[in-house]
C-alpha positions in Angstrom: -4.7 -2.7 -21.3 -6.6 0.2 -22.9 -9.2 2.6 -21.8 -11.7 1.2 -24.2 -13.7 -0.4 -21.5 -14.8 3.1 -20.2 -18.5 3.8 -21.0 -17.7 7.2 -22.1 -14.5 6.4 -24.0 -16.2 7.3 -27.3 -16.3 10.9 -26.3 -13.3 13.0 -27.3 -12.1 16.3 -25.9 -12.1 19.1 -28.5 -8.6 19.7 -29.7 -6.9 23.0 -30.1 -7.7 23.9 -33.8 -4.7 23.6 -36.1 -3.9 26.1 -38.8 -4.7 23.5 -41.4 -8.3 22.8 -40.3 -10.0 24.7 -37.4 -12.4 21.8 -36.9 -10.2 18.7 -37.2 -8.1 17.5 -34.1 -4.4 16.9 -34.7 -3.0 13.5 -35.0 -1.7 13.9 -31.5 -5.0 14.7 -30.0 -6.7 11.9 -31.9 -4.1 9.4 -30.5 -4.7 10.9 -26.9 -8.3 10.1 -27.4 -7.5 6.5 -28.0 -5.1 6.4 -25.0 -7.2 8.1 -22.4 -10.9 8.5 -21.6 -12.5 11.9 -22.0 -12.9 12.1 -18.3 -9.2 11.5 -17.7 -8.3 14.3 -20.2 -10.8 16.7 -18.8 -10.0 16.2 -15.0 -8.1 19.4 -14.7 -9.7 21.3 -17.5 -10.9 24.2 -15.2 -9.5 26.2 -12.5 -12.3 25.0 -10.1 -11.5 21.4 -11.0 -7.8 21.8 -10.3 -8.7 23.5 -7.0 -10.9 20.6 -5.8 -8.4 18.2 -7.0 -6.2 19.3 -4.1 -8.7 20.6 -1.7 -10.9 17.3 -1.7 -8.0 15.0 -0.9 -6.8 17.5 1.7 -10.2 17.4 3.5 -10.4 13.6 3.4 -6.9 13.3 4.7 -7.7 15.8 7.5 -10.8 13.8 8.5 -8.5 10.5 8.6 -6.1 12.4 10.7 -8.7 13.3 13.2 -9.8 9.6 13.5 -6.2 8.5 13.9 -4.4 11.0 16.0 -7.2 11.7 18.7 -6.4 9.5 21.8 -3.4 7.9 19.8 -1.6 7.2 23.0 -4.4 4.8 24.2 -3.7 2.3 25.4 -0.5 3.8 27.0 1.2 0.4 26.9 2.8 -1.8 24.3 0.2 -3.9 22.5 0.6 -7.0 20.4 3.9 -7.0 18.4 4.8 -3.5 19.4 6.9 -5.4 21.9 9.3 -6.3 19.2 9.2 -3.3 16.8 8.9 -0.3 19.3 11.7 -1.6 21.5 13.7 -2.3 18.4 13.1 1.2 17.1 14.2 2.8 20.4 17.5 1.0 20.5 18.1 1.8 16.8 17.5 5.4 17.8 19.8 5.3 20.7 22.6 3.1 19.5 22.3 2.5 15.8 21.5 -1.2 16.1 18.8 -3.3 17.7 19.8 -4.4 21.1 18.8 -7.6 22.8 16.3 -7.4 25.8 16.1 -9.6 29.0 13.2 -11.9 29.4 9.8 -10.1 30.2 10.9 -6.6 29.6 7.4 -5.2 29.0 6.4 -4.4 32.6 9.5 -2.1 33.0 9.0 -0.5 29.6 5.3 0.3 30.4 6.3 1.9 33.6 8.7 4.2 31.8 12.0 2.5 32.3 13.4 2.2 28.7 17.0 1.5 29.2 16.8 -2.1 30.4 18.2 -3.5 27.2 21.2 -5.6 26.9 24.6 -4.6 25.3 24.6 -7.2 22.7 22.7 -7.1 19.3 19.4 -8.7 18.9 18.6 -11.2 16.2 15.7 -9.8 14.4 13.9 -11.2 11.3 12.7 -8.1 9.5 14.7 -5.4 7.8 15.4 -2.2 9.8 13.6 0.5 7.7 10.1 0.2 9.4 11.7 0.3 12.8 13.7 3.5 11.7 10.3 5.0 10.7 8.8 4.3 14.1 11.9 5.8 15.8 11.2 9.1 13.8 8.3 9.6 16.1 10.3 8.7 19.2 12.9 11.2 18.1 10.5 14.1 17.8 8.9 13.5 21.2 9.0 11.5 24.4 9.8 7.8 23.5 8.2 6.5 26.6 4.8 8.1 25.3 2.8 5.8 23.2 1.6 8.7 21.2 5.1 9.2 19.8 5.9 5.6 19.0 2.7 5.4 17.0 3.1 8.8 15.4 4.8 7.6 12.3 2.2 4.9 11.5 -0.6 7.4 11.9 1.2 9.9 9.7 2.0 7.6 6.8 -1.8 6.3 7.0 -3.1 10.0 6.5 -0.6 10.7 3.7 -1.7 7.3 2.0 -5.3 8.5 2.3 -4.5 11.7 0.5 -2.7 9.7 -2.2 -5.4 7.4 -2.8 -7.9 10.0 -3.4 -5.4 11.7 -5.9 -4.7 8.5 -7.8 -8.3 7.3 -8.1 -9.2 10.7 -9.3 -6.4 10.6 -12.0 -7.4 7.1 -13.0 -11.1 7.8 -13.3 -11.2 11.5 -14.1 -13.8 11.7 -11.2 -12.9 13.7 -8.0 -15.9 12.1 -6.3 -14.6 8.6 -7.0 -11.4 9.5 -5.4 -13.1 10.9 -2.4 -15.1 7.7 -2.1 -11.9 5.6 -2.2 -10.1 7.7 0.3 -13.2 8.2 2.6 -13.4 4.4 2.8 -9.7 4.3 3.7 -10.2 6.9 6.3 -13.1 5.2 8.2 -12.1 1.5 8.0 -11.0 -0.5 11.0 -8.1 -2.3 9.3 -6.6 1.1 8.5 -7.5 2.8 11.7 -6.2 0.0 13.9 -2.9 -0.1 12.1 -2.4 3.6 12.0 -2.8 3.6 15.8 -0.3 0.7 16.4 3.5 0.7 16.1 3.8 -2.2 13.7 5.6 -2.5 10.5 2.7 -3.2 8.1 1.6 0.3 7.8 4.9 1.3 6.3 4.8 -1.7 3.8 1.3 -0.3 2.8 2.6 3.3 2.6 5.4 2.4 0.1 3.1 0.1 -1.9 0.7 3.0 -2.3 3.4 5.4 -3.3 4.9 3.0 -5.8 1.3 2.5 -7.4 0.8 6.2 -7.6 4.3 6.6 -9.3 3.4 3.9 -11.8 0.1 5.5 -12.7 2.0 8.8 -13.4 4.4 6.7 -15.4 1.6 5.3 -17.3 0.3 8.8 -18.1 3.8 10.0 -19.1 4.5 7.1 -21.3 1.2 7.3 -23.2 1.7 10.9 -23.9 5.2 10.4 -25.2 4.0 7.4 -27.3 1.3 9.7 -28.8 3.8 12.3 -29.6 6.3 10.0 -31.2 3.6 8.1 -33.2 2.0 11.5 -34.3 5.3 13.0 -35.4 6.0 10.1 -37.8 2.5 10.0 -39.1 2.4 13.8 -39.7 5.9 13.6 -41.5 4.6 10.7 -43.7 7.0 8.2 -42.1 6.0 4.6 -41.3 5.6 3.6 -37.7 7.7 0.6 -36.7 5.8 -2.7 -36.3 7.0 -2.7 -32.7 6.2 0.9 -32.1 8.7 3.7 -31.1 11.2 3.5 -28.1 10.1 5.5 -25.2 13.3 5.9 -23.2 14.0 6.7 -19.7 11.2 7.3 -17.1 12.0 8.8 -13.9 8.6 7.9 -12.6 9.3 4.2 -13.2 12.7 4.5 -11.6 11.1 6.2 -8.6 8.6 3.4 -8.3 11.4 0.7 -8.4 13.2 2.4 -5.8 10.1 2.8 -3.5 9.3 -0.9 -4.0 12.8 -1.7 -2.9 12.1 0.3 0.3 9.0 -1.7 0.7 11.1 -4.8 0.8 13.2 -3.0 3.3 10.2 -3.0 5.6 9.1 -6.5 5.1 10.0 -9.0 2.5 6.5 -9.5 1.3 7.1 -6.3 -0.7 8.8 -8.5 -3.2 5.3 -9.7 -4.2 4.3 -6.2 -5.0 7.6 -5.6 -6.9 6.9 -8.7 -9.1 3.2 -8.0 -9.8 3.6 -4.3 -10.3 6.4 -4.9 -12.9 4.0 -7.2 -14.9 1.2 -4.7 -14.5 3.3 -1.8 -15.9 4.3 -3.8 -18.9 0.7 -4.8 -19.5 -0.2 -1.2 -19.5 2.6 -0.5 -22.0 1.3 -3.2 -24.2 -2.1 -1.8 -24.1 -0.9 1.6 -25.2 0.9 0.2 -28.2 -2.2 -1.7 -29.3 -4.4 1.4 -29.0 -2.3 3.4 -31.2 -2.3 0.7 -33.9 1.2 -0.8 -33.4 1.2 -4.0 -35.6 3.2 -6.2 -33.2 2.2 -4.5 -30.0 3.0 -7.3 -27.6 6.5 -8.0 -29.1 7.0 -4.3 -29.0 6.0 -4.2 -25.3 8.3 -6.9 -24.5 11.5 -5.7 -26.4 11.1 -2.0 -25.9 9.2 -1.8 -22.5 9.7 -5.1 -20.5 13.3 -5.8 -21.1 14.4 -2.3 -20.5 12.3 -1.9 -17.6 13.7 -5.0 -16.0 17.3 -3.9 -16.5 16.4 -0.7 -14.8 13.7 -1.6 -12.1 15.3 -4.7 -10.7 18.7 -3.3 -9.9 17.0 -0.1 -8.8 14.7 -2.0 -6.4 17.8 -3.9 -5.1 19.5 -0.6 -4.5 16.5 0.6 -2.5 16.5 -2.6 -0.4 20.2 -2.2 0.5 19.6 1.5 1.4 17.2 0.1 4.0 20.1 -1.7 5.6 22.4 1.4 5.8 22.5 1.3 9.6 23.5 -2.4 9.6 26.3 -1.6 7.2 27.7 1.5 9.2 27.4 0.1 12.6 29.9 -2.6 13.6 27.7 -3.8 16.5 24.9 -4.8 14.2 23.9 -8.5 14.5 26.0 -10.7 12.3 27.9 -7.8 11.0 31.3 -9.5 11.4 30.2 -13.1 10.6 32.8 -13.2 7.8 35.7 -12.6 10.3 35.2 -16.3 11.6 34.2 -17.5 8.1 36.5 -15.9 5.8 36.2 -16.4 2.0 39.0 -17.1 -0.5 39.9 -14.7 -3.3 42.6 -14.6 -6.1 45.5 -12.4 -5.0 44.9 -10.0 -7.9 41.6 -8.8 -6.5 42.1 -5.4 -4.7 41.6 -5.3 -1.0 38.7 -2.9 -1.0 36.8 -5.2 -3.2 37.2 -8.2 -0.9 36.3 -6.2 2.1 33.0 -5.3 0.3 32.5 -8.9 -0.6 33.0 -10.0 3.0 30.6 -7.7 4.4 28.0 -8.7 1.8 28.7 -12.4 2.7 27.9 -11.5 6.2 24.6 -9.9 5.1 23.8 -13.0 3.0 24.3 -15.3 5.8 22.0 -13.2 7.9 19.4 -13.3 5.2 19.7 -17.0 5.1 19.0 -17.3 8.8 16.1 -14.9 8.5 14.7 -17.1 5.5 14.9 -20.2 7.5 12.9 -18.4 10.3 10.2 -17.4 8.0 9.9 -20.6 6.2 9.8 -22.6 9.5 7.2 -20.3 11.3 4.4 -22.7 12.1 4.0 -22.2 15.9 0.3 -22.2 16.9 -1.2 -18.7 17.8 -4.7 -17.9 19.1 -5.3 -15.4 16.3 -3.5 -17.1 13.4 -5.9 -17.0 10.4 -6.3 -18.9 7.1 -5.9 -16.4 4.4 -8.9 -17.7 2.4 -10.9 -15.9 5.1 -9.0 -12.6 5.1 -11.1 -10.7 2.5 -14.3 -11.4 4.6 -12.6 -10.7 7.9 -13.4 -14.2 9.1 -10.7 -14.2 12.0 -9.6 -10.8 13.0 -6.7 -10.2 15.2 -7.0 -9.0 18.8 -4.2 -6.5 19.5 -5.3 -5.6 23.1 -8.0 -6.8 25.5 -8.6 -5.5 29.0 -11.8 -6.5 31.1 -12.6 -4.7 34.3 -15.4 -4.7 36.9 -17.2 -1.9 38.4 -14.8 0.6 40.2 -11.7 -0.9 38.5 -9.7 1.1 35.9 -12.5 3.7 36.0 -15.3 1.3 35.1 -18.7 2.7 35.9 -20.8 -0.4 34.8 -21.0 -3.8 36.2 -18.3 -4.9 33.6 -16.3 -3.0 31.2 -14.1 -4.0 28.2 -11.2 -2.0 26.4 -10.3 -3.5 23.1 -8.0 -2.9 20.2 -9.4 -5.4 17.4 -7.9 -5.4 13.9 -11.2 -5.9 12.3 -12.3 -4.1 9.1 -15.8 -2.6 8.9 -17.7 -5.8 8.0 -20.1 -4.3 5.7 -17.3 -2.5 3.7 -15.0 -5.6 3.4 -18.0 -7.9 2.3 -19.0 -5.4 -0.4 -15.3 -4.8 -1.3 -14.8 -8.4 -1.8 -17.8 -8.7 -4.2 -16.4 -5.7 -5.9 -13.0 -7.3 -6.2 -14.6 -10.4 -7.7 -16.6 -8.3 -10.3 -13.4 -6.3 -11.1 -11.5 -9.6 -11.8 -14.4 -10.5 -14.1 -14.2 -7.1 -15.7 -10.4 -7.3 -16.3 -10.7 -10.6 -18.1 -13.7 -9.7 -20.2 -13.1 -6.2 -20.9 -9.3 -5.6 -20.3 -10.1 -2.6 -18.1 -6.9 -1.2 -17.0 -8.3 0.4 -13.8 -9.7 -3.0 -12.8 -6.4 -4.5 -13.7 -4.4 -2.1 -11.5 -6.8 -2.7 -8.4 -6.7 -6.4 -8.9 -2.8 -6.4 -9.1 -2.7 -4.7 -5.8 -5.0 -7.2 -4.2 -3.3 -10.2 -5.9 0.1 -9.1 -4.8 -0.9 -8.6 -1.1 -3.1 -11.6 -0.7 -2.6 -14.4 -3.1 1.0 -15.5 -2.3 -0.2 -16.1 1.3 -2.7 -18.8 0.0 0.4 -21.1 -0.7 1.4 -20.9 3.1 -1.8 -22.1 4.9 0.2 -23.9 7.7 2.4 -21.0 8.4 1.6 -18.6 11.4 -0.1 -15.8 9.6 -2.7 -13.3 10.5 -5.7 -11.3 8.9 -4.0 -7.9 9.9 -1.6 -8.6 7.0 -4.5 -7.3 4.8 -3.4 -3.7 5.5 -0.7 -4.1 2.9 -3.5 -4.3 0.2 -6.4 -2.8 1.9 -6.2 0.5 -0.1 -6.8 -1.5 -3.1 -10.1 -3.1 -1.5 -11.3 0.4 -0.9 -10.4 1.5 -4.4 -12.3 -1.7 -5.7 -15.6 -0.7 -3.9 -15.2 2.9 -4.9 -14.6 2.1 -8.6 -17.6 -0.3 -8.9 -19.7 2.5 -7.4 -18.3 4.8 -10.0 -19.0 2.4 -12.8 -22.6 1.9 -11.5 -23.0 5.7 -11.5 -21.6 5.9 -15.1 -24.1 3.3 -16.2 -27.0 5.2 -14.6 -26.0 8.2 -16.5 -26.5 6.2 -19.7 -29.9 5.1 -18.5 -31.5 8.2 -16.9 -34.6 6.2 -15.9 -32.4 4.3 -13.3 -30.4 7.3 -12.1 -32.5 8.2 -8.9 -32.5 4.4 -7.9 -28.7 4.2 -8.2 -28.3 7.5 -6.3 -30.5 6.1 -3.5 -28.6 2.8 -3.5 -25.1 4.5 -3.4 -26.1 7.1 -0.7 -27.9 4.3 1.4 -24.8 2.0 1.3 -22.6 4.9 2.1 -24.6 5.9 5.1 -24.8 2.3 6.3 -20.9 1.9 6.1 -20.4 5.0 8.1 -22.9 3.9 10.8 -21.1 0.5 11.0 -17.7 2.3 11.3 -19.1 4.5 14.0 -20.4 1.5 15.9 -17.1 -0.3 15.6 -14.8 2.7 16.4 -14.7 2.2 20.1 -13.2 -1.3 19.8 -10.8 -0.1 17.1 -9.4 2.5 19.5 -9.3 1.2 23.0 -12.3 3.0 24.4 -13.7 1.6 27.6 -17.2 0.5 26.9 -19.7 -1.7 28.9 -18.8 -5.5 28.3 -22.3 -6.2 26.9 -21.7 -3.5 24.3 -18.4 -5.1 23.2 -20.3 -8.4 22.9 -22.7 -6.8 20.5 -19.7 -6.3 18.1 -18.9 -10.0 18.0 -21.1 -10.9 15.1 -19.4 -14.2 14.3 -18.1 -16.9 16.7 -14.7 -16.7 15.1 -14.3 -13.0 16.1 -14.0 -13.8 19.8 
């Protein structure tokens, strides 16, 4: 994919004059103009721009932090699936493995009795990394305090907001576009509820965002290297290979692969992002080769980008995934750690003992994974809030994480009836607009090969489309947090494109400005309206009912 879809792509940044001709840009500068938009090249052109490039993301992240950390310990009890992940995190912190628990342990836990776990290991169906991240908050503070078992989810959410502002700014060349994307992230209910709940999905989202940022950095690095190598051959009168030059090793791509492996170490659905992002990165490579005039750009991208990347990224991602299981390897009490003892394998006598020992442990891990896979593929039990993924983007069936109803004088209720809710429901206006924006970006990707649209679409496709093939499985709308940042980017990017179009047609500029400001204010008002039912504030029951716009939300 190229940058040719940008309305301002025909504008070039003045190059540093060469000794040969003070008015003619160098070959390298001309190639950069074909590989990047003028706005991208100029995004850090001044000291003021560089200052705002860091200050603006920091301010948006600070705002997001306020919305996430204030009253983070409410409700003070385990909510929804915290019953699995928080208790698992606690025993990982205490013992290095996840202990089993007796039946109905939540009442004791909520009263502050945390050591009611059993001595044997628990059979769990998600890798341990996300629970270790929850355990970090419990390590720095009182593990019986809900603030600390939710600390890590709130922290990674704030960091992700900062990264989204930075990466959208880098992609578009517009700090305001980045602020819009990060601002939507800061105020949306899906993001806020997950940041304030000790579940695994926020960590999956975090690693996905980090990997995406690294791949965007990799795209910039590879394009600049491509321009340098092609320019060097042209300037020396040498032919450019029909496949284009080799670009070599990229630490950015290696780091992205490692991060995606860690994402899989939180939840296996990280595999979808690994697969889609690998394809996305190679398509970006192909677009770069095409933009600089490489004759067989697709073949070049395959042999000189895709194949080397696969040989590096896939083993690296696997290494990252194994790192997520470190505690399982080092702790003999981990579930299934010694399965191989009762089910020994057979080996040739000439194989060293240390190799067979490693193989046996890996066989135990493989057996554990087979059991986990059987669990996930067979998960079809009915649940009140299970939701068909076709309705996820429009928040058709949100997930209630917590609900408590009180009457006057009970639990501090000062009305006839009160309600306290934590509902994983996105800002409806934001998500409905973002869904329309996603559809437009899909169209734009197909018709204009817009690489920014492609990156955003890739994130949504990886997080949403695979679930469409499992309509009978017990799945929930709250899974959208994994790709929610890309929905926020979609809406912000469409707003940015609308503004660029208005700049080309000044007669429409005031109308577009009013439209964008108007929708921004409306989205803010809707978020303010829904914030109490995202954050467990006690409200009059009738006020809670006002938020149930659709019958499927109850």
